C-alpha positions, 0 to 999 in steps of 0.5 A: 099559647107560647110558641116554641122558639127553635133557635132557643131550643138549639142553644139549650140543646148545645149547652146541655150536650157540652155542659158549659155556656162557654163551650157552647158559645165557642161551637155556636160562634156566639158570646157566652152572655148572649147564650145566657140571655137567650136561655133565660128568655127560653126558660121564662117562655116555658115557665121552668128552670132547665139547668142548675149549677154544679161547680163549674158545669151546668146540670139539667133539672128534671124538666131539662132532662125531659125537654132534652129528650124531645129536642133530640128527637126533633133534631134527628127528624130534622137530619132525616128531612135533609137526607130525604131531599138530597138526591143520590148525586148530592149524597156522593159528595157528602163529607164524612168527618172523623175526629182523631185525638192528637195522641192516637198512632197515625199508622193505626188510624191510617190502616183503619180508615183507608178502606173508607176511601174505596167504598161505592160512594166515598164522598170526601173524607175529612180528618180533624186532629185535636184533643179528645175533649174538644173533638167530643164537643164537636161531635156533640153538635154534629160537626163530626160524624165519628171520633176514633180514640184510644178510650171510651168517652171519659166519665168526667165528660158530659157529652152524650155518645156511644163508645164501641170497641173497634179493635184491641192489640197487645204492645210490642217493643221495637228498636233499631237492629243495633239496639235490638241486638243488645236487648232481645236476648233476655227480654224484658229484663234487658230493658232495665236502664235501656234507652226508652222513648215513652208515649205521652200522658194523653196516651191511654196505655201509658199507665198500664205500661208503667205498671208493667215495668214495675211488675217486671222490676225493670226501669228503663232510662226514659230519654224522651216522651212524645204525644205524637207517635209518628215523631216518636217512631222517627226518633226510634229510627234514629237510634234514640231508644226503644219504643212500644207500638200496637202488635197489630201494626208490627210489620208496618213499623218494621218496614216503614222505620227499619226497626226490629221486634225485641219482644211482646208485652201481652199483658198491656193492651192498646184499644181503639174505640169508635165514638158516635152520637145517638144519631144513626150513621148511614154513611158507607164509610162507617161500615168500611171502617167497622169491617176493617177493624174486624180484620185488625182484631 
């Protein structure tokens, strides 16, 4: 009778969740050829093929799909066993690990997660910043508890997870008082040829903003593009051009950077999603974040 090798099951589960042996190797700190050999041994022991290749990714076979479902249950139970043996004093120090994509506005993130520092058992908040695809891979193998992003899990990403809309806000255009005086009267027509600082290509609402420019028949003069929203606001503070930011943080942007509101773009929405795995999140920080999201709209 074949005994189940749980190490092989873990390798299979990781590859199934991230879609490639190379990415699984990075997460497990193992060479890809080592994982390939272990998977081959696992398949031989089970007597079934677990994956088939589709272009550059591995896709589960029917047998692989069935085994993955059981593997999910096994590892969830393993997490629950660990929770049972932890006493309250240990739970107090459990870290809550949040992944934040590079392009997310840091001021939005701060207002959203700051209340998590004040819960009864805050533990340690760990914030990791990286491209969304990398964060989702980390989430898939439970190295992160939560990813906060400006979009749900992209369809081209094979990571399994749940996307929950936390908040959404229209966009507002801001500029220094000197530039605002030139642009506020007659907005949005006054944006035509006006100096403008554009969010980078990784920002979810960028495409909708460009479409709005076309509908309004305005063509701002794009001075620069920024993936980092805080850096973009600093340039706006220096008078380099107008910017957009979520209306929900308008007071903060004006106060922190000395900018003024030019006008609101009510047809373009900035969204914030919480992305989690199937694993139940019981950390009190999650509830604090959800409650704060409700207040931010």
